[in-house]
Structure formats: C-alpha cells, structure tokens
N, C-alpha and C positions, 0 to 999 in steps of 0.2 A: 480825404480824396477829393483830387483835382477833378473837375470838370472841362478839363483845355483840350480834351479830344472827343470828337464827335461820337455820338452813341452808336453809328453805324460801325465805326472801327472797334469801338468797345465790345460789340456783339458778335464781332468775329470769331468762330469757334477755331480754337488752336488744336488742329487734328495730329501736327507733325509730331514726329520724335523729335523733342527738344533737349535743350541743355548743351547750351552751345559755348564750345570752347573757341575762341579765338586762337591763332598760332602764338600770337604773343602772352598769352596767359598762361598760369601755372599749368603743371599737368593734373590730370582729372582727380576728384576726389575718389577715393574706394572707400568701402566700409571696413571697420577696423578688423583685422583678423582675430584669431582665438589668441595668439601669442601677444598681440597688442589689443587687448580689448579695452573699450571705453569705460570709464568708472559708470556708477549707477546713475542716470539723472537725477536730480531731487523732484519732489513733488513742491511746485511752487505755490506758496498760501494763498489762497483767492483773497483772503482778509488783507494781505499786505498789497496786494494789487489795488483792491477796493480802497485801502488806505490813501493811495496815490492819487487814484482819482478823485477822492474827496479833497484832496489838497489843490487840484488841478480846478475844480469846482469853486472852491472859495478865492482862490487865485481869480478866476474870472468873475465872480461875485464883486470882488473888492476893485476891479479894474474895468468898469464899463461893460460887465456881462458877457466879455468874449476875452480869448486869447489869440487874436489875429494878428497877422505879419505887421509890424509898425506900431504897435498897440503896446501898453506897459503890460496887459496880462500876458503877451508873448515872453516878453522879456523875464517877467517874472516868473514863468513856468522855465526858462531855461535855467534860471539862477538856482530854483527849486532842485532840480534833476542833477545840475551840475554838484551841488553840496553834498547831496547823497551820495554820487559817486567818488568825488575828492575824500570824505569820511572812509570809504571803502577801500581806497589804495589804489584807485585808477588814477591814470595821467590823463588828464583833461585838456582839451584844447577848446577854445571859443573862436568860431571862424566866422568873421563879419563879411555881408556883402551889402549891395543897394539895389532895392528893387521898389518901384512906385514912388521914388523919392524919399523912401524909409529905409534905415537900417535894420538889415535881417539878420539872423543868427543861425548857426549851426553849431552843435555839440558833438565833439568827436571825443570818445573816451577808450582809452587802450589797457588792456590788462597786461601786466608786467608776465614777459616771458614767452614761451612759443617759438616756433620758427618764423622770423620776420621777413622771409623770403615766402611764405605761404599763409596768407590773412585770412581768417574767417571773420566776415563782417555781418553783423545784425542790425538794423535800423528801422525806423519810424518817423513820421512826421508830426510835430509837437503844436504846429499852429492849427487854430480852428479858422472856420469862417467868421465873418463879424456878426452874423445872426445869432449866435449863441456860445454856448462855454465849449463844445466840440468835446462831449464825454465819451460817446462812441467813436465819432471822428474827429481826431484821432487820438482822444486819452486813452482809449482801449490798446492801442497798440503801443502808445508810449509807456504807460505804466506796466505794461508787461512784459516788456524789453530791459525797463529800468530793473524790475523785480528779477528778472534773469539775470542781468549783469550783476546784481548785489547777491544774488545765489551764486556766482562763481566766486565772488569773494568770500562768502562764508564757508563755501567749501574748501577755500585754497586750490582751486582747481589748476592744474599743469597740463594743460592740454598739448598735444603734437603742435599743433597751428597757434599762430599768433591770434588773440582775440580783439577785436575792435567793435564798436557800438557807436550809432550815430542817431541823432535826433533833428531832423530836417525842419527848417523854416521856410515859410512861404511856398509851401506845396500847392495850397489851395490857389493861387496865381499862375499856377503852372510848373511846378516841380522846379521852381527857382532854386532853392538852397541846395537840394540833391545834384541839379545840374552845375551850380558852382563849384561844388565838392568834387566832383568827377573831372569837370572839364579843367580844373585847375591842380590834378595830380600829374606830375611828370609820367611819363610813359613807363618809365622804369617802376613806378609806385603801382601804377595799375594792373601791370603784368602781376605783381605781388599777392592780389586779392584773389583767392581761389572759387570763392563763393560770396554772394551778398545776400541775406535772408531779409524780406520787407513784411512788415506786419501793420497793415491798415485797415481798421475796423474790424474788430474781432471780437466784439461783443454784442452784436447787433441782436435786437429783442424779439425779432422772428428769424432765429438763425438757419443758414445753412453752412456747410462744410464743404469750404472750396478751397482746394489746392493749385498753386500756379504750376503750369505744365511746361517750365523752361527748362532748367537742368535736369536731367532725369534721375540723377543721384540724389540731389535734393529733395526733387519729387517724390521719390520712393522713400526716403526718408520720413517725411511727413505720413505719406500713406501706412506706413509700417506701422508707425505709432497709432494711427486712427485703427489699423486692422486690427491692433491688439486690443481696442475697446469695443471692436465689432461695430464700428461706425462707419457707415459707407462715406465715400467723399465722392465730389464732382470736381471737373477740372474748373478753374476760375477762368471767366471771360469777361465779366462785368467791368472789371478793372483794367484790363489789358490795355498799356500805355499811359494809365491814367493815375499811376502812382509812383514812388521814388525808386523803384526797382528799375524804370524805364532808362535813366541815364546810364546806370550801370550796364544793363543788357546791351545799350546802344554803343558802348566803349567797348564790348566782348567779353565782359565780366559774366561768368555763370550766376544766376539768380533764380530765387524760388521764394515761397512765401505762403501765407496762409490770408483768409478772406472770409467775414462771416455774411457778405452781402449788404448793399446800400438801397437803391431805390429801385431795382427790379422786382417784380412780383413773383413770391413763391408758388410753384405749381402745386396740382394735387399730388402728383408723385412724389415731389421735395417732402410735401408736409406728413405723407404716410411713412417715409423713411425716417425723416427727422423730428417730426412733429412740428407744434406751432399752426400757424392759420394760412391755409391755402387762399390764393385771390389777394394777398394782403403783401405790402411791400416787405423786405428783409428788415428795414429800417425806414420806418413811416415819419421819423424826425430826421432824416437824413439833410444836412444843411439848414436845419430849422434851430428856433429859439429851444424848441422842446427836447433838443438833442443834450440832456441833463442826467443826473445820477440816475434817475428812474428809466433812464433809456439804454439798460444794459441788460443782457441775459447773462447770470452768473453762471449758469452750466457752462454756455459756449466762450465765455471769459476764463473760466478756471481751466476747461481742456485745451484751449489754444496757447494759455499761458504754459502750462504743463509740455505742450508739443514743443514750444520755443524751446525750452530747456533741454528735450530730447534731442532735439536737432545740434543745440551748440553741444552737447555733450559729446554725441555720435560723430558728428562731421568735424569737431574741434580734435578729435582724437585718431581722425583718418589721416592714413599716409598717402602722399603723392604715388600715382603709377607712372613710372618712367615711360616715355613713348617707345614704340619697338621700330623694326623698319618701315620705311615710307615709299608709297610707289605713287606718281603722279603723271597725270597725262596733259599737257598744256595744249594739245592741238584744238582749235575752235573747231564748233560744232553748230551748224545752223539751227535754230528750233523753228520751225516752219508754223505760220499761223494755222490757229484751229480753222478746219475740222482736220487738219493733216495727223498723221500717227505720230506716235512718239518716237525721239530719236535717241541713240545710245553712244556713249564715248565709254568705250573699253580701256581696262588696265589689266594687263596679264602678271599675276603675283607669282614669284619663285622663289625657292630657297627659305622659306617659313616654315618651321616646324610644327607639325600638328595643327590643332584648329585655330581659328581667328579668336581674339581675346572677348571678353564681355564688355570689354572697354574699346572696341574697335572705332577709330575717330575718322569722321568723313569729312573734308573740308571742300567746300563747294563755292566756286566764283561763277556766278551765271550774271549775263548782262542781259536786262530785257525791261522795256517799257511799263509792265504791269506784273508785278511779280505773283499778285492776286489771283492770275491766271494758270499759275504752273502748278503741276503734279510732278514732284521729285521723288524716285525711288533709287534705293541701291539694289542691284540686284547680284544675287550671290551666284557662283560658277554653277550651282546645281539650278539655279532658276529661282529659288526663294526669293520674294521681294519684300524689301525694307523700306517702309514709307517714311521718307524724310521732310516732305514739305507737301501739304495739303492745300492749295489756294488760298492760303492765309498771307496777312500784310496789306490789303485792300490796295489801293492804287499806288502804293511806293513801286519804285523803282527798283531792278538789279535783286540779287540773292546772293550776298556774301555770307558764309556762316559756316559754323561747324557744327557735326552732329555725332554724338556718342551712342552707339548703335551695339545691342548684344547680340553678336553675331557667333557665339560661342559653340554654336550647333554645326559650323560650317568649316570645310577644311579651308585652311587658308589658301593653299596655291590654287592655281586656275586663273579664268578671266572674268574680272569683277566688271560691273556697268554702271555706270551713271544713265537712269533712264529718265528723259524730261517730257514733258507732254503739256502743249498750250492747250487748255479747254476752253477758250473764248476769244473770238474775233478782233482784229482790229490792233493787236499790238505784237511787236517783234523783238528778237533777241538771239544770244546764242550762249553755248556753254564756253567760258572762257578757259577754264581750268578745275581741275578737280583733284584730290589725293585722299590716298586711303593709308591710315597708319594703324599698325597692328602693335 
C-alpha cells in the first residue's frame, strides 16, 4: 500500500451511500437472478496461495531482499505470475512505463469469453517497498488474485462478463502503474469496465475485516460473503485513496475491495469481534524488513481469498440493468455558506409506473470550493431522506458523482429533491445540475 496520501485524508470516514457510476460507464451490476444464477464459487486452496507467497519470498531473497520497482526482484515477480497465467490459458499483456528513471511493468491477463463490453476486473499491486520482501504488502493480494484467476481456468468458467486481472507496478511510489494503465485506456475502453476489485494487504497478522464502501453492489457482495461466515465487517477507511482502486474510481469506474489493516491500531472492540491483540497495529511489519512469510495470518488470507472468488463468480455472472427514464434539473441553486439552512433543487417525476427501483441512480454535479463541508441528501416525495454524501473528500473541490440508491419503497412519481447543506464556514458553491434515473 502506498503512503502517497496524507494520514488525514486516509482517516476520513466514508459515510455516503457509495458506488458511483459515471454517465459514461456501463449499466449497474445486478445480482444474478434465479434464472441466471451464478455457478458455485470454489474454495480457494490456502496451500496454493501460500505456495505463491513462498515463490515471491524466494524471488526477493535471490534479488537483494526485495521486489521493489526498478529492481530485479520485481521483474522476476512479474515473470513468475505471467508464466502461471500463460500456462492456464489467459491472454497476457506486459505493459511498460517509466518512473524514477527505471522501467516499470504492469501485467494484464484476460480470460477468453464473456461480454467484451462489460468487463469485471480484479487487481493488486505486485511491488514491495525496498525495505523487504513485501509478503503481506502486497504479496498477499497478488497471490490470492493469481490463485483466483487460476481457479477460473480450472473451472473453465464461462461468465456473462469478460474477466480481466491486473498486477500493478510502482504502487509504493504513488500508484504509478495503475494510474498509467487507467490514463492510457481510451475512453471507450474505460466505459466497458463495469467494476474494478482491489486487494491490497489481505493477510495481516493481527487482522481486521474491512470492506471498501464505494460501489454498493460490490460492497454488498463482499458483505454477503462474510455474513455467511458470521463475521462482522467494517468500512475500510485506512487505505482510502492509497491503493490502486483510486485511479479507477477517479475515472468514474465502480470500485470495491477488501483490506485487513496496515499500521493503524486495533481497538478493543475490534479485538473482541475479530480476535487478535488490541492496542497493536494490524500489521506491525508494515513497510518493514520483517514483512516476510511469518507476517501472515492464515485464517484471514484464506477467508479473503475465498471472498475474492465469491465476488468474481457472482459479479461475473451478473447482468447489466438497463437504465430507465431520466429526469434532470439544470437550474443553478446557490449553496449559502454555513450556518445557513440547506437548499433544495426539485425534480418532478411523472409517467413512471409503480415504485422506484432498487438501482435508482442519482447523478450530482455540484461546484464548490470544499466538498468536505457538504451534506447531500436525496429527498423522496414522501419526505424520506437518503444520504448521498456526508462531509467526505477533505479539501478537494466540487462534487461530480453518481450514486445508486435503493429507493424501492418509494412511489416513483412525485417531487424528488436534492438537498444540500454547507456545514462549515468560508467556502462557497452551487448546485450546477442533478439527474435521477429509474
């Protein structure tokens, strides 16, 4: 995991209803119906994942003790993963870039078949820091994604969606590899990615079970898996903006993922529900030489590897939900500075039969100098409030985002409102436009 974003931003709690679909991205993911049920996900063998970790450890030991960008250990790691995928029938592409005067590598692997216009992508960064072998950070994610891909091959999986996997270089230098990949994708190719799943540090020795709260369908898929195990999860905040999902999210691609914790401290409440040691970091060897084969919790690694397969099998079999009728308000509404009252921008909906869908989509375009001050709600015709954005985003400006809201209990026709309140002084802005799609 990269340290390129400040701890202040990384600690911002994401309370908004997330899962944000830009207007240019494919239609929302829907759970498979009974008529189009997903095949049963496999149990990913822990022994296989750990065998990959042993190989990465040996590679580091034979190449100066690390697998960092620009070092021989990183290229050897890429070669190892590529050879496994090539033998399993994947179409692999080695993408090169330059950072800090050295050549970097991304590895992209495509599984044949599936809808080429609806791509489900899973990925992890393969580089370590220069201090050590990087077995938890991020051998754990890389090995588990590799084994999930190999499980796809073993099963001869033929999902509805096209499956793509990625291993990123130079993440530890500031998400360089994943940024390069996303930034060099043509707009038409970005629009084909229906979701990106990120796995960075999933075997921490004092683990937590954290789920990204970005796309709601992806988030719920992981929560469903853990609910089936009777294991509570928490929203992931420590890694916000610090791993390879960020470039995808910034490009309007729905993202999600899993995380078991880095150098934040496990609380007593977390230790009570997950086990482990309170008052101690989730990973005391984070970015250190002791991030070796002994720095892995087998139970967390096993559960998270199985969760990856569960998500790929279920989301890969999902079918796009076509958009329904849309209604838009393009009139500017000034947002007064705090402590003024909230303002509303109304849309009158008519001609829609029955209730709003569970995948009601709200596109928001707010021009503002500090979006971390804003509380943004969708207000249904009966007055029910659905929170979209709750003072997240720190000092960044503007809020241009799409939200998926389960408004299935609401009658579609009537006056819907986008309600915005500025909660802190000294910043200004206005609602530029917003749209609701049923």
